[in-house]
N, C-alpha and C positions, 0 to 999 in steps of 0.2 A: 044740501049738494045736489048738485046735476049730474044724473048718470050718464056720463060720454058715449060707455057703450052700446047704448039701443040703437044710437044712428051707424053704429059699426066704425071699424075699424079706418085707417087712410088707406089700404088696398080696395076696400069694397068702396070707397068715394072717388078712387083714381079708377076704376072699373066705368064708373059711370059716364066718364070724359067722352069726349068723341072726337075722332082724329081724321083730318083731310090730309093724308101724307102726300106730300111732293117728292118726285121723282129726283128731283137734285136735294142734297143735304143744305141746309143752313149752317151746321156745326163743321169746322175744318181742323185737325189736328195740322200744326201749322210743320212741325219738325218729327218725325217721329223715335231720333234719336237723342232728342230731350226727352220724351215721354221715358224712357230706355232708363236714363240716368236720374230718373224723378225718382227718388226716396218714399215719398211721402203718398204720391198716388191720389191726391185728395180727390182727385175728381172722381176715381172709385165710390169715395166715402159719402161725399155731400150730395152728390147728386140723388133727389128722392125719387128717380124716375128710373135709377140704376141704365142710364143712357150709355156708360163707359164700362170697359170688361176689358181686364189682358186676358186675351188667348192668343196661346203660339208664340209668347215672348212680344207681342206689339199690341196697342189699345185698339178697341175695336168701340167705333160709335156706331150705336144704334139709335140715329136719330128720330126715328116715326115714332116712339113715345116720349119724347120731348116735350116738358111740362111748361119750357119757354119762361122759368125762372130767373135762369143766368147764375146760377149757383156755381157752376164749372167756370166759368170765364172769371170769377173773385177766388175761388180754390187754386187755382191754379198758380202756383209760386212764379212760375216759370214764361207767365203770357203764352202761353201756347198754343191755346185752345183760339181761332176764329170762331166769332160768334154772331149771328144774324138774327134778325126774326125772321120767319119762314116769309115766302113771297104771299104775296095778296092774296087768301083765300084759302090757303093750305094754314096746318099747324093745327091746334089743340083748341076746343071749344069745352069751356067747364059747363059741367051739368053741377046743379046745385041740387042739394036735398034738404 
């Protein structure tokens, strides 16, 4: 059996990625009121980069660390996240170990 612990956990692997952060977000919440009524808050659970967080009764989007996987747009049962790829030259650059 292969020992996956030698290569590190997911946090260590995410740390190796490079980001070129755009001043303009590629993730937008369409309507905060929809998020306030959402019972599951699926985006806060399913996003592997923890981009979505509840703070002061509203959803905060920290797009700078987005992995561009699209899980949030699939997870949102209300189709309330406008997800696009970052503009050319911006976003994540994966580093493989």
